[in-house]
N, C-alpha and C positions, 0 to 999 in steps of 0.2 A: 704412715707407719709409725707406731708407737716407740717409744725410746726403748722398753724391755725388748721387743721384738727385734729392734735393729742391733742391739747388744748381743742377743742370742744369735743373729745371723753373723755377726762378726767374729765371735767366738768360734762358731762352727766353721767359718771360713778359715780362720787362723789353724784350727785343728786339722781340717782337711789339707791346708798347704804344708804342715808340718809331715803329716802321714805322706803326702806324695814325695816329699823331699827325702823322707825315710826310705820309701819303697825303691826309689831311683837310686839311691846310694847301695842299697842292698844288692839290688839288681845287679850292678855293676861289679860288685865284689865276687859274684860267682862266675866272672868271665875268665876264660884263660886266653890271654893273647899270645899270639905266635912270638917266640923269642927271637925270631928273624926280623921282627918289625922294629926291634931295640928302641921301644918307648921308654922313657923315664916314668915314674909313678905319676908325676903332675901330668905329663903327656896323655898317659892312659886316662886320666880323669877327664880330660878335655875331649879325648876321642869317645869316652863313655856318654858324654852329653850329646855329640854329634849322633851317636847310634841310637840313644833312647828318646830323642826329640826330633821332630820334623825340621825344626829351626833352631839352632843353638844361638842364643843372644849374647851378647858381651856380659851381661848381668848374671845370666844363667852360669857361664863359664867361670866368672870371677867366683861366684857363690861356691860352684864345685871345688874350685882351687883353694879357696881360703876360709869359708865359714865354719867348717867342722874342725878345723884345725886350731881354732882360737886365735888367729893371728889377724893383723890389719891387712886389708886387701891393698894390693899392689896398684900402680898406675894401670888404668884401664888399657893401655897401649900394650901391654904385656900379653893380652890375649892374642894380638895380632902376630906377635913374636912366637907364641906356642902354635899357632894355626900354620904358620909359615914352615915351622920345623917339622910338625906333623905331616904336612904336605910333602915335603922333602923324602920323608922316611918311607912314607905309604905309597907313593907314586909308583915306585918300582914293582909294588903288589897289585897294581890296578885300581888303588882307591883314591878316588878324586874328591876333594873336599871343595864345594862350590861356594862362593859369596853372593849374597843378597844384599847389595849396597845400602847402607843406613839401617840395616836390619839384624844380620848375622851371618852365620854359615850353614851349611847342610850338606847332606850327602844325598844322592838321588835315592827315591824310595825304594827301587828294587835292590839297589846295593844294601841299604840300610836293612832291609829284610833278609837278605842272604847273609850279612855280617851277624845279624842276631842269631839266625840258626847255626851258623857256624862256630860263634864264640861261646853261647850260653850252654852250659851242661846241665842236663835235667838232674834235679836232686833226688838222690835214692834213700 
């Protein structure tokens, strides 16, 4: 592969990654979370990653929490704390967050789909 072609592919990849991040953030801004869940803004961001991805990695969650705020990222262990708090708050509502050890966290596909349908409001 020639250097120009490689540079072009890297630039396109960077643009596409930025667009994906932009769309995921925009998607979750249109969500109306039930007040009964009592999620903080940061917990809602973590929950948004869980709902929009089949597997929420530590890196993705840290990016959702800190990248667009212009702050330095906290210790990676903070993700465990957020997931633990969210699990505790959402368990009474039948929402279960699973762990895939060494990889991340996820919601069952059926639950993810029903949550997406319940939470996203169509734009008019």
